[in-house]
N, C-alpha and C positions, 0 to 999 in steps of 0.2 A: 605396376609401375616401370616402366625403362629405367635400367640405369640410367646415372650422370656417368660418362668414361672420362678419364685424362688421362695423356701422356707427354713424354719429350715427340714433339714434330719437327727440330732441325737436327742438323744430324750429330756426329757422336762429339762428348764429351771431352777434354777441355775443348772451349772455345771460347771467340770475342762474346759471341750472344747465343743463346738456347731461348727457344722459342716452343713454351708448352702450352697446349692445346686442352678443352674442355669442350664435351661437349652432352649436352641436356639438360632436365629443367632446373637442377642444381647448379648448376654454368655462374645466374648472377648471383645467386649466396656464395658461391667462392669466390666471386671478384673482394665481393662487399668486405667480406672475411679477412681477406688479403690486405686489400686495399681503401676498403672506407665505400664512398658510393661508388657510385656507377658513374664513367663518364657517359658523354652523348653517343648514340650507337655510329660505328664504325669510324671513328674518332682517338686515333692514339693520346692514352692523356700519363701525363709521367705521375709517379706514385710510389711510396714508401712502401715497400711487404714488409709487413710486420704479423707475426706466430700472435697465438691468446695472451699470451703475456704482454702482447708493446713491445717486445723487443725486435727491432729489424734484420730485417733477413738479406732485402738487397733492394737495391732501389732501378726499377725498370719502367717500362710502358706497358699499359693496361690497354685492349682492342673487345669493345666488349659488342658483340653481332647476337644479336637476335632472329630467333625464326621468325618467319620462314627464309631469311634474306639472310644466308648463310650457307656455306658446303654443306653439312650436311641438313638441312633444312628444318634443325633446331637452333635452340636458342644453346650460343656459343662464347663463348672467352677465349681468349689468347693472354699468356703470360709472354712478355719481352726482357727477359733477366740473364744477367752477366751470368756466361758458360761455363758457370765453375758445378761439379759434378756434388758439390757439398749446399751449392744454393738449391741446384733443381732437386736434390733429395729431399733438403727438409719440404722444399715446397709441395711433391708428390707424399711426402709422409703426412704433411698436416692435412693435404685434400681427402685421402682416400679415409683420413679417420672420421669424418663426415659421413652420416646415413646416409644411403644410398649413392654413394658415388664411389667409384674403382677403376684400376688403373683398365687401359684401353688392350683390349688382344690385338694379332697384327690384321691392318687392313676392319678396322672394327670402323673408323670413324668415315671409309671408302663405302661399304655395305650399309652405314643408315644414311649418306646419300643416294647408293639406290633403292633403298627400301622406301627413299621418300620422296624416289620420281625424281632428286636434282639427278643423275647419271643412269643408264641405261648400263648394261652389262659390255658392251665394244667401246663404248667410252670409258668404264671405269677403269677395263683392260688396257685401252689405250694410257691411261695417267699412270699405272703401274710403270709400262713400258717409257714413257716420260722420263721417271724417276732413278730408270737405271739406264737409260740414254747412254752413251759412250761415241757415239758421233755426231755429225751435225744432221747428215743422211737420216739416223735413227731419230734421230730430235725433230727433223719434221714430218718424219712418217708418223710419228706419235699423235704430233701437236694436228694434223691430220685429219687422225681417228677421233683425238680427245675432244676436237672439233665440233663432231656428230655429223660428218658429213658423209662414211661411212653407214652410222644406222639410217640415215635419213634416205638414203637406196636402198636399203633393206625392208622398210615402212613401207618408201612407197611401190615397193613392189608388192608386199605384204596384202594395202591397200590395192593395188589393183587382183589379186587373188581374190581378195573379198567380192569385189566389186563385180569378178567374171563369177563368182559362184552364186552370188543372190539373183544376175541375172536367170541365170541357165535352171535354179530349185524355180523361180518365178514363171516361165516358160513352161516347168513340171510340173509346178500346182495350179496355174491360174492361166493355162493358154487358151480358155473360152472365154476372159475375161475379154472386153472390150477396150478396156484400160492399158491391156498389157500387146503388144508385138506379138506377130504370129510367131516369128523366129528371130532369133538377135543370137544364133550360133554363128552364122560364118562371122558376124564383127568381133564376138566373143574368143573366141576359137580361133581368128587371125592375129590379136591381138597380146596371145598366149602364147602363142610360133614365136615373134618378137620378143615376148619376153626372153623366151626359154634361150632363143639366141644370143640376147643379153647378159643373160647369166651364164651360160657356155663362156663367154669371151671376157667375164669378168672371173670366172671360176682357173681362167687360162694363165692371169696372173702372179697364183700360187706360190708363182718360184719366189717373181718379183717380192709381193711382203714378204716371203721368210729371210729373201737378202736382206731386205730392208731392217727386218725386225734380230735378227738371229745373225747374221752376217754372210761376206761371201765362205764357203768351206773350203778350204782347200790343203789337200792331203801330200806328204810330201813321200812317196815309194823310191824302195828301189834295193840293189841285193846290199848284204851288210859293207861296212868302209867304204861308200859310194858315196859319203859326203852330205848325208841330210839332215844330220844334227847339227853340223857346222855353218851348212847354210842355213837354217830355221833362226840360229843363236844371231847369225851376221844380219838376217832381216827382222830381228827381233832388237839389236843392241844391245844383246844381254845376254849370258850363257843360262839357259834355260833349259836345253840337252844336255847331258852328258858328254864327251869326246871322248872315243878312246880307239886305239886302233885295235882293241880288242874284237871280235867279229861278237855280236850278238848283245852290244854291249846294251842298245836302247829293247827294251820290252814291254812297252807302257807306252799307250798314247802321250806324248806330250805333245802341249798346246801353247799358241803367243796367237794374243789377239791386239791387230795392226789396225793404225788407221790410218786408209789412205788416201787422199782424194777425200777426207769427209767422212767414208762410208769404210762398216767394218768388215775386216778380213783376217779370219781364223786359222792360221797355219797350224798343222798338225802334224808333227814327225813322229815315222811308225818304226815299228822292229825291218830291219832287213828281214827282206825275202830270199830264201833259201830252203832248198829241200831234203838237209840234214840240220836237223833243230832237236833239241831236247823237251821235256812237258812243257816245261813253263815257258822258252820262248819258243815252240809250236804255239802256241795261247796266246801269245805276242803275235805271233804272223798272221797269226785264225785274227785278230780284233784288226791288224792291221791294213787285213784286204776288206774285212766290211766298212771301215770306214773311210775306204777308198772309193766303196760299191756307193756309201752315202753321199760321198761329194760333190761337190758342184765344179771342182778341178783337179784333177790329179797331175803334182808333177812329176814325172819319173827319171831317179834322177840317176845317173849312171860315169862312172867316172874312166870309162872304156870306150863311150861311145857305143853300146854295146846295151841297145835295148828290146833285151831279147824278156818278155816276163808276162808266161801263160797267165799268172795266177789275177791280172788285171781284170775288173769289170767292164764291159762295153758301155754303159752308161754316160759316167762325165767325161766330160773333155779331157783331153790328156796333153801334157805337151810336156817333149822332151827335152831335158835338163844334160848338158855336157860340162863335169863339175874336176875342178884341180884342174884349170888350164894351165897351171904355172909351175906344173908337175910332169915331167915324162912316166909313164908308166910304164913299163916293161911289158910287152910283147901287145901294145894293144892297140888294133886295128881297128878304128871305128867302120860300120858298116852303114852310118848311114849319117846324113847331116842332124845337129841338134839343134831342136827350134833356137834354143838359149845357150851358147855356153859362157863359162863365166868361170872365175875362182874369189871361192866364196874368204878365202884369205888374206890378197892381195884387194876385193872388191874389183875386180877388170869384168866387165862385164852385170854385176848386180844392179846399177840401176836400170837396165833396159829392161830389166825383169821383174824391178819393181813399179816401173814403169808399166809394162806390159797389163799387170798384176792390176795395178789402180784403175787401168782403163776396163780391163772385166768385169769388176765389180761395178764400175758405175754401168756401164752397159746392160748387168744382171740388174740390177736396180733404178735404171730407168723405167722412162715413160710417165703420164700423165695422170693416167687415169686409175683409180680405186682400184686397190687389192686385198684379197683375202688376208688377212695377218697373224692367222692362227690357225692349226690345225684341228680344234674344235670348231671352227666356221667352217672350215673345207667340209665338215663332214656331215654337219649339217644342210650346208648349197647342197652336198652332189645327193642326201637325200630329197629336199627339195625339188632338186631337176628331176630324179627319178621320176617321185610323183607328179611334177608336171608334163611330162614325157608319156606316162600313162595317160594323162587327161584326155592326151588328143587322140587319143584310138579311136577310131569314127567303131570299132567293132565292138567296143563297150557301150551295154546301156549308159542314158544319160547319168542318170542316179550316183552310179559309181564312178562316172568321168568330174563329177559335184564335189564324192566326196575328195575325190586324190587333189581336186585345188583344195578345198578346206585341209588335208593335210602338206601340200604341199607351203601354205602360208604358216603351218603351225612350227614348221622346223624355219624358219623364219625370223617369227617370234622366238623362236629360244635362244637364236644369236642374239637378239637384242634382249633376250631377259621379260618378254610382255606374256608367255605363257610357261609353264611348267618345268622352273628351273632351277626350284629350292635344295633339290639332290646335287647340284655342280656349286649353289653358292659358296659352301665351305671350303672348297680346294680352292675355288678365283682367288677370293679376298684372302687367304692364308698366305699365300705368298707375295702381298707386300708387307714392308717394313712397319714396324710401329710407330703409332700414334700420324699412320695414315689409315 
């Protein structure tokens, strides 16, 4: 028999209210043990919670949610208590004394919802993203995916692949039968070419989906003492990075997460780039270059207006930023106009840079089409596209082309969890918080 699981499902204690949730066959018995008779389903009822000696633990609400009409698809009960550590611990201790009742593991409620067909993997992952959303854009993106729009798209494509494969196999196996058309290949392959184009357009939105989910990645790079850490602190509104006139102070990547216009922007202060550096500082420089290569945008900072930095990667967009405009730097002769000029100390020019970053983040996350949300999705979409393209090869026998259609549909099924995903479930659901 599957254990009944129980856990605190609300925020950290102490708090005004704490919600303890249980799921499984013993959920009703748990409610009766603490509160007496069960309330009407899906109706909150005020109850006195008592222990086995009839001593009062707390007063709060009980919500009885019999399956399958519950989040997990099982019988569930929620106890809405005062958010005291002592109260919650007492309830959990008494509950787990019952046979077949144990504390839930991370993500176990969501995993049971998946196993019982209440969620697919895309919706479950989106639910985790919704819980951890920091900005309005992240919330909207997670809600869109959790609502099933992405899953519906993948299932529609999978159904089209299944239909195409069945028609091709019918032509192979039953071409002599009167009720089977002489050739359906033209219609089938035309639809598959259309679907391949749609799949490519969807995959092109990977950057948008990544920015929506994980934020716009911005790396601040430049020579030592160029004002990188001061700029990060000014934009973050706090002392996140150490500022010192001594070169090489920053040796690891220091991050600040900003909400700009409802979009998450992750600023990364990096080690100063120079040729002569010790072992530890050299590792910091290597990490700085790597972070710049992985960024969506690089802010190349200079106090002199000299922006010659051969180590910078070619991939991301680069904005040049002249710093310390409130100071006179001896011997400084700018060789080019900077995209932005500012003083992080006085605030001059800072507002213009923040406004530009806000627009850049909005443009990067813009668009109304659905976009892949995770690297796992992109991996299976790429494999699906490869098989789909192979199936369109007219040099290949129909039997092999039909097999590539089957493999393409299998890759889509792995995204939503319809096919062969048991090996990845532990990894996915372990990222959830306890109680979800």
